[in-house]
C-alpha positions in Angstrom: 222.9 -6.7 104.0 224.7 -7.1 100.9 227.8 -9.2 100.5 230.5 -8.8 97.6 232.8 -11.8 96.7 235.9 -11.0 95.0 237.9 -13.8 93.2 241.0 -12.4 91.5 242.6 -15.1 88.9 245.2 -15.3 86.4 245.1 -18.2 83.3 242.7 -20.2 85.3 238.8 -20.1 85.3 237.3 -20.9 88.4 234.0 -22.0 87.2 233.1 -24.5 89.9 233.9 -21.9 93.0 231.8 -19.6 91.0 228.8 -21.9 90.6 229.5 -23.3 94.1 229.1 -20.2 95.8 226.2 -18.7 93.8 224.2 -21.8 95.1 225.1 -20.9 98.9 224.1 -17.7 98.2 220.7 -18.1 96.5 219.9 -20.4 99.0 220.6 -17.6 101.8 218.5 -15.4 99.6 215.8 -17.8 99.5 215.7 -17.7 103.7 216.4 -14.0 104.1 215.1 -11.4 102.2 217.2 -8.9 103.1 220.2 -10.5 102.2 221.9 -9.7 98.6 225.3 -10.5 97.0 226.9 -10.4 93.9 230.1 -12.4 92.5 233.0 -10.5 90.7 235.5 -12.4 89.2 238.4 -10.5 88.1 240.7 -11.7 85.3 244.1 -10.2 86.1 245.3 -10.2 82.0 245.3 -13.8 81.4 247.5 -15.0 77.9 245.4 -17.9 77.9 242.1 -16.3 75.7 240.3 -19.2 76.8 239.8 -18.0 80.2 237.5 -15.4 79.4 235.9 -17.4 76.8 235.2 -19.9 79.4 234.1 -17.3 82.3 231.7 -15.4 79.8 230.0 -18.8 78.5 229.2 -19.9 81.9 228.4 -16.9 83.8 227.0 -14.3 81.0 223.7 -15.0 82.0 223.9 -15.0 85.5 222.8 -11.6 86.9 224.3 -11.9 90.3 228.0 -12.8 88.4 230.3 -10.2 87.2 233.3 -10.7 85.2 235.8 -7.6 84.7 238.9 -8.7 82.8 242.0 -6.4 82.7 244.2 -5.8 79.5 247.1 -5.2 81.5 248.3 -7.3 84.4 247.9 -5.3 87.7 249.8 -7.7 90.0 248.6 -9.8 93.4 248.2 -6.6 95.0 247.0 -4.1 92.7 243.9 -6.3 91.4 242.7 -6.9 95.1 242.8 -3.2 95.7 240.3 -2.9 92.1 238.2 -5.4 93.2 237.4 -3.7 97.1 237.0 -0.8 94.9 234.5 -2.2 92.9 232.5 -3.9 95.3 229.0 -2.5 95.7 228.1 -4.7 99.4 229.2 -3.2 102.4 230.6 -6.5 103.2 233.3 -8.1 101.4 234.8 -12.1 101.0 237.7 -12.1 99.1 238.8 -15.5 98.1 241.6 -16.7 95.6 240.3 -18.6 92.5 242.0 -22.0 93.5 239.7 -21.8 96.7 236.4 -24.5 97.4 234.4 -24.5 100.2 234.2 -27.6 102.2 230.9 -28.0 102.7 227.3 -26.3 101.0 227.5 -23.7 103.9 230.8 -22.0 104.0 229.5 -18.7 103.0 226.7 -18.6 105.5 229.4 -19.6 108.4 231.6 -17.1 107.8 228.9 -14.3 107.7 227.9 -16.4 111.0 231.2 -15.3 112.5 231.4 -11.6 111.1 230.7 -9.9 114.0 233.5 -11.7 115.9 236.1 -9.6 114.8 236.9 -7.2 111.7 238.3 -9.5 109.8 237.4 -13.3 109.6 239.7 -16.0 108.0 238.7 -19.4 107.6 241.6 -22.3 108.0 243.5 -23.9 104.9 242.6 -27.6 104.2 245.0 -29.6 101.6 242.9 -31.6 99.0 242.2 -35.5 99.6 243.2 -37.8 97.1 245.7 -35.5 95.6 248.4 -36.5 93.0 251.5 -34.6 94.2 253.4 -36.1 90.7 255.0 -32.7 89.6 253.9 -30.8 92.7 255.7 -33.1 95.9 257.5 -29.9 96.9 254.6 -27.6 97.2 252.5 -30.6 98.4 255.0 -31.7 101.2 255.3 -28.2 102.7 251.5 -27.9 103.2 251.1 -31.5 104.4 253.9 -30.6 106.8 252.2 -27.2 108.0 249.0 -29.1 108.5 250.1 -31.8 110.5 252.1 -29.7 112.7 249.1 -27.9 113.2 249.7 -24.6 111.5 246.5 -24.5 109.7 244.5 -24.5 112.8 242.5 -21.7 114.1 244.0 -22.0 117.3 247.6 -21.8 116.1 246.8 -18.9 113.8 245.0 -16.9 116.4 248.3 -16.8 118.7 249.8 -14.7 116.4 246.8 -13.6 113.8 248.7 -10.4 112.2 251.8 -12.4 111.2 249.7 -15.5 110.2 247.2 -13.3 107.6 247.0 -14.6 104.2 244.8 -12.6 101.7 243.8 -16.3 100.2 240.3 -15.9 101.7 239.0 -13.1 104.2 235.6 -11.5 105.4 235.8 -8.2 105.9 233.6 -4.9 105.7 234.7 -2.7 102.9 235.0 0.2 104.4 238.1 -1.7 106.5 239.6 -2.3 103.3 239.0 0.8 101.3 241.3 2.3 104.7 243.9 -0.4 104.4 244.7 -1.4 100.9 247.4 -3.6 99.5 251.0 -2.4 98.6 250.6 -1.9 94.6 254.6 -1.5 94.7 254.5 -5.1 95.0 253.8 -6.7 91.5 254.9 -10.1 92.3 254.2 -13.4 94.3 255.1 -12.4 98.6 254.3 -10.3 101.2 252.0 -8.4 99.8 249.3 -10.1 102.6 251.9 -9.9 105.5 252.2 -5.8 104.9 248.2 -5.6 104.9 247.9 -7.8 108.6 250.8 -5.3 109.6 248.3 -2.6 108.2 245.5 -4.3 110.1 247.8 -4.3 113.4 248.6 -0.4 113.2 245.1 0.5 112.7 244.0 -1.9 115.5 241.5 -3.9 113.1 241.0 -7.3 114.6 241.7 -10.4 112.6 240.1 -13.9 113.5 240.9 -17.2 112.3 237.5 -19.5 112.7 237.4 -23.2 112.1 235.5 -22.6 109.0 237.8 -25.4 106.5 238.3 -24.3 103.4 240.1 -26.3 100.3 243.3 -25.1 98.7 243.0 -26.9 95.3 245.9 -24.9 93.7 249.0 -27.2 94.7 251.5 -25.7 92.1 254.2 -27.7 90.5 257.9 -27.5 92.3 259.1 -25.3 89.3 256.3 -22.7 90.0 256.7 -23.0 93.6 260.6 -22.1 93.7 260.0 -19.5 91.0 257.1 -17.8 93.5 259.9 -18.7 96.2 262.1 -16.1 94.2 260.3 -13.7 94.1 258.8 -13.6 97.8 262.4 -13.0 98.4 262.9 -10.3 96.3 260.0 -8.6 97.6 261.4 -9.4 101.4 264.8 -8.1 100.4 263.3 -5.0 99.1 260.9 -4.7 101.9 263.3 -4.8 104.8 265.1 -2.0 103.4 262.0 0.3 103.2 260.0 -0.6 106.1 262.0 -3.8 108.5 259.3 -6.2 109.8 260.0 -9.4 111.4 260.6 -12.6 109.6 261.8 -15.8 110.3 264.4 -15.7 107.3 265.6 -11.4 108.0 266.4 -12.6 111.2 268.7 -16.0 110.5 270.1 -13.8 107.9 270.8 -10.9 110.2 272.4 -13.3 112.6 274.8 -14.7 110.1 275.9 -11.0 109.5 276.8 -10.4 113.3 278.6 -13.4 113.3 280.2 -12.0 110.4 279.9 -15.4 108.3 277.0 -14.2 105.9 279.7 -13.7 102.9 280.4 -17.6 103.5 277.4 -18.6 103.4 276.8 -16.6 99.8 279.7 -18.5 98.9 279.0 -22.0 100.0 275.3 -21.6 99.0 276.3 -20.7 95.4 278.5 -23.7 95.1 275.8 -26.0 96.3 272.7 -24.0 94.8 272.3 -26.7 91.6 272.2 -29.8 93.9 269.7 -28.2 96.2 267.4 -27.1 93.3 268.0 -31.0 91.9 266.9 -32.5 94.7 263.9 -29.8 95.1 262.6 -30.6 91.8 262.8 -34.1 92.4 260.6 -36.2 93.5 261.8 -36.7 97.5 261.9 -32.7 98.2 263.8 -32.3 101.4 262.2 -29.8 103.3 265.2 -28.6 105.3 266.9 -27.8 102.0 264.2 -26.0 101.0 264.7 -23.7 103.8 268.4 -23.3 103.0 267.6 -22.5 99.5 265.1 -19.5 100.7 268.0 -17.7 103.0 270.4 -18.3 99.9 267.7 -16.5 97.6 267.3 -13.7 100.3 270.9 -13.5 101.0 271.4 -13.1 97.6 268.7 -10.7 97.0 270.4 -8.9 100.3 273.4 -8.0 98.1 271.9 -6.5 95.5 269.3 -3.9 97.0 272.6 -2.8 99.0 
């Protein structure tokens, strides 16, 4: 059995991640002669030329690691589709470049559970000892989710298709090729939700397992807000094309049903600068963040109508 570990990246060189996965796979290889692996890192047209230099310097002499560079940005969905097509293994393991295994048996543990479902997902953990200065909003958002138990396998398995994320998952290459990501979504947001819905329609089973994976890439508050805006733009466009359940979209529909969506948009427009100031500060309010998402979504819906 051969596994292809697929890592899309942009303006980041995941050297430590690749080395950790390479070491884990080589240990499996020592004990299982029927096992084989490859690691493919796809650079999605990084603007920083040093990224490719660092990757080639570290892995050009490693026969198990391939570096694929795209000269034009593919987008979050397309880059993953290209990786799936390039994979030589019958089993593929996707990881975002800012992931990091929590222990030395991550790959083996994921493979051990591969027979439990068609798609296997680990659970996300936040890095310990993290300094959130300048990244308070995303850090608080992630910590709240973890503290409320929303990062556990038990919670995610209550609605695995709705909770599905492309951050990391294991499946067969054939499953992925029959359920490719929507390439019309070139920016951040909801490409993984649509893939989860595709799995559901195709009766592809998805299961979360209690194998922790550290999310090291807690981005700064400005980037997190920008990604939120992109996600709301995608959501508004998708709701017009292929409607699906979303708490944000459902809340906005309630406002429309009560005929107060226009009032909400006008009020949000007035208070938006103050909300943004809070969210970019050292003590962001997550309730205001939810209001911000709804407000941006309301603005986007009006534009696509």
